[in-house]
Structures are given as C-alpha cells and as structure tokens.
N, C-alpha and C positions, 0 to 999 in steps of 0.2 A: 455504634451505640452512642447515645446522647444523654447528658444529664444537665440539670439546671442549678448551678450553685447559687444559693439564695443570699440575699442581704439580710442584715439584722439591725435592730436598734437596741441600745442599752437603756433599760428602765432602772435608774439608780446605778451609781458606780461609786463604791466606797474604796478608797485607797488607804489602807490601814497602817502599813509600815514597809520599810525596806528589809528584805530577807537577807540571810547570810549569803545566798547565792546571787545577790544583787538584783533579783527580780523583786517586784512589789507584791505584797500580800493584798489581795483585792476581794471584793464580793460584788457581783453584778448580776442582773437578770438580762439574758439575751432573748429577744423576741423576734421571730422571723417575719419578714414582710415580703410582698409579692415581687419586688424588683429582683432580677436574677441575671447572672451571666449565662452563657451557653458553652458547654464543653463537650467536644466530640472526640472519640478515639477511632483510629483507623490503623490497619496493619501497614507496616513499612519495612524497608530494608535498613533504614537509618532513623534513629530517634530524633524527632524534630518537634518544636513548638511553633505553631503559626498563630499570630495574634491579629485580631480584627476589632473594629469598634473603637471605643475610647482609647487614647494613647496610654501605653504602659512604659514606665521608665525602668532603667536598670538592665544589666546583662541578662541574657536568656537563661544562663545556668543558675542565676540567683532567683528566678521565678519559682514560686512555691509548687507549681505543677511539676516542673522539672525535678525539683528536689524530692518531691513525693515519689515520682517515677524511679529515681535513682535509689531511694531507700528500698523499694520493693524489688528492684532489679538485682541488688546485692543479695537480698535474702532468698529470692525465689528464682533468680536467673530467667526472668521474663524476657521475651524477644523485643526487638525495637518496635516502636509505634510512632505514629503521628498524632499529636494532640493539637486540636483546633479550638482556640479559646476566643469567643466573641465577648468583649467587655462592655457591659452596660452599667456596672456598679462603679462609680468614680473612685479612683485611688485617693488615699489621704483624706477620706471622708468620715471615717469612724463607722462605716456601714458593713465592715467585715468582708469585703469582696475578695481580697487576696487570701485570707484565711479560709474562706469558703471554697475558693478554687482549689487550694491545696487539699482540703479535707475531701472534697468530691473526687479528686484525682485518685485518692486511695480507694474510695468506694467503687469508682469506675473500673480501675485496674483489677480490683478484687473480683468483681462480677465478670468482667470481660475474659479474664484468664481462669475463672473458677478456682481461685486460690484458696478459698475456704477459710479466710481470716475471720475470726469471730469478732463481735462488737467490741469486747473488752480490749482485744489486741489492736483493733483499728484505733481506739482511743489512745493507746500507748504510742503508736506510730504518729498520730496527729499531734500529741503533746511534744514529741521531739521536733516537730516542724514549726510549731508556734503556739503561743499561749491561748489564743482564741480558737485554734483549729479543732480541738476535741468537741467543743459545743456546736461547731458548724456541721458536724456529722449528722445532726438531728434537726429536722424541720419542726421543732416544737419549742416552747418556752422552757428555759432551763436556768437554774442558778449556777453560776460559775464562781468557785472560790479558789483559795491558794493563789497561784499565779494565773489562774484561769482554767487549769486542767482538772480540778475536782468538780464534778458535775452532780447536781442535786435536782431531781425532778421537781418542778414547780408549775403545775398546770395553772395557767392564767387565762380566764375567759374574758376576752374583750369583744365578744360578739356584738355587732351593731355599731362599733366605733370605726372611725376612719382616721388615717394618718396622712399628714402633709409633711413631706420631706423637703427641706430647703438646703441646697448645696451651693455656697458661694464659689467664686471662681478661683479660690486659693485652697491649698491643701495644708494639712498639719501632720507632720510625721509623728508616729507614736513615741519615738525616742525623744524628739523635741518636747513633746507635751509632758512626758514623765520627768524630764529635767527641770521643769518649772513647778511641779506639784509639790505640796507639803503634806506628807502622810499624817493621818490622825485617826484616833479611835472614833468610830461613829457613835452618835448619841443613841441610835436605835438599831437593832438587827434589821437588815434589809427585808428579810422574809416577813417580819412582823408588820412593817409599814406597808408592804405591798399587799398584805391581806386586808387592809382597810379599803373602803370605797375609793374609787379613782378620783373623785372630786376632792379628796383630802390630800392627795399626793403632792400637790403644789407646795404645801407647807413642810413636808417631811421627807420626800424622796428626792435626793440630790445626786448630781454627777460632780464628783470632787474636782474634775478637770476644769469646771467652769470658773471657779475662783482663781485658778492659775492663768487661764487663757483669756477670759473676758477683758482684763485690763489691757492686754497686748492687742487683742482683736475686738475693739468695741462694736464692730458690725455684728458679731455673734450675739452679744447682749441685746442689741437693738432688735435683731430678728426674733429672739426669744420673747421679748416684751411685746412685740407686734403680734406674734402668734397668740399670746394671751388676750391682747386687745381685740383680736378678730374672733375670739370665742373658744379658743382651745381650753379643754378641761385640764390638760397637762401638757407641758412643753419642756424640752431639754436638749442639750447637746448629746449627740450619740457617740459613745466611746470617747476618743480623744479628739473628735471633730475631723473636719470642719462642718459636717452636716448637722443640722438641727431638725427636730421634728415637733409637730404638735398633734395631739390626739383630740379629735372632735367627736361630738355625740350625734351629729347629723351630717348627711351627705351635702346638704345645702351650705352649711357653714364651712365645711372642709373645701368644697369647690370654690367658695368665695375667697377663702384664704389662699388656695393654690393660684387663683387668678391674680390676687394681689402680688404674689411673689413670683409670677411667671418670669420676670427678668432676673430672678435670682435662683434659677434652676429648681423651681418648685414642681412637685408631683404629688398626686393624691392616690392613695391605695386603700381598699378595704383592709383594715388592720388584721382581720382574721383570715386573710387569704392564705390558702395552702398550696396553690398552684401558681406557676409563673404567669404574670399578667402584664398587660400593657398599661402604663400609667395614663390617667385621664389628661395629664399635661406632661410635656417633655421634661424629664429631670435633668437635662443637660444643656439648657440654654446658657447664654453668657450673662454673668452677673454684672449689673450696672451699679451696684452699691459701692 
C-alpha cells in the first residue's frame, strides 16, 4: 500500500503570543501543493524504516513515521512493518514534509490494519506528534489555530494560479526560527484578509517569521523581492522557511520565474493540484546564491 504525503505552503502566519505550555499561539492557512513524498508499507518480521531520495538527518527512532507507528503499536498491538519513505520534500524548508510523513503514517496504518480510527481521533494522535501534523491529514486548505492543532475549514479557490517554490541550499529549523521571533497581536484577523482578492494580499497578509529571519538571511528577502519583480501577485516565506513561494496568474510568467530561479531549487506547480505531480523544473538543484 502506497500513499503520497503532500507538501504545503503557509499563506499568512500570525504568531500572537507564547502560551503557558511554551508553545506559540498562531494562526495560519495551510494550502497543499503538488510536491509529495512517497510512503509505502510492507509486512515484516521486524519494524524498519528505509529512507530514499533526499537526505534525512537524525536518528531513525526520532523520525515522525517511526514515532507514529510506535503510538499505534502501543494502543492497537499492530505487528511489525517495513516503512519505505522516498523523500522529495526538502527538510528545513517550511513545506511540511516531516509533518506530512508522520500524519500519513497514521492514515496508512489505520487503513492497512483496518483499525477503524475515526477522523477526530486521528487528529488527536497527530497533535501528539507535532503541531502541523493534524492539518497535514487533509489535502485541502485549512486554517490552523492554537499551536496548530485547532483546525477550521477555509475553502480557498486559487484555480488558474500557479506557484513557484524556491528552496535555497540551507535549511532553517523551526526551533531556531521561533527563538528569533517576537510575538504580537495581528492588525487583522487572518480569515478576513484572506477573504479579500489575492491582488490585495501583498499589503496585508504577512508571515511573521520574515521580520525575524530576513535580517539574518538577506538572500530570503532578495528572493521574495525578485518573485514580485518577475510578476508574482503574492509572495512569501513558507512556514519558518527556508523555502519561499510566489503565486502567479499565468503559466507563462510562472515558468519564466522558475527558469530565473533554476539555480536556486525552483519548481513550478499548478497551485490547485490535488494529485502528486512532477514539477516543471527540478526543485532540488544546488543554490548558487
């Protein structure tokens, strides 16, 4: 059985305050894009995780796929399995690859072993795994609030738009990014500004990580400004970075921008894609910036 954990972009990310549990109170819209990993399950006499594709750092037992398996193994006594993960979503990019891999492991095990876990309980398992994980259970746009575990349906129609994703050759850890950010109350509720036409977002839809990270990583600011100069109707850092994206209203301008950034890991996708897709340009080239 094979599933395709999808990547996401954050459209707006408000960091409001530090909570009593030391997590940050946030609000953000997570929007799925066509880039995905590939996750396969096979029966086995010993539980193992096999990794392919882009390099993954860290001990295997710390991988979110293995953590998800162990949670369900404790509660349901499921037998050993082999998990085969082909990584295409770069780590440390703010595109949600690790969170998606973990969330899809819950879905995959639930289906493979017919565990009968309902959607609400899958969300609770995912919230224990990581703040972004509950939203990654769904391949649809969703507002995430709290520390990311409170989900609010927010259908967003971006039909006819295209996204160019630029991933420099460095990564930014989420913990590193949060250590630099200064929480503040937003000027506008995110749902209100996202209800406005996309051409107005440039002035009012912000990712609060940018103010903290752009001074330290000036290349990120340069990429965002260049995306706008190349015709993006909206551009932003995704999550805590280091990937940025631009939303374009024509395939011609998006391909032109992707070509411009080819040396900086640029890839173009139809933004309303709901199936795994091959990018028009490789998203994993070496950054020369």
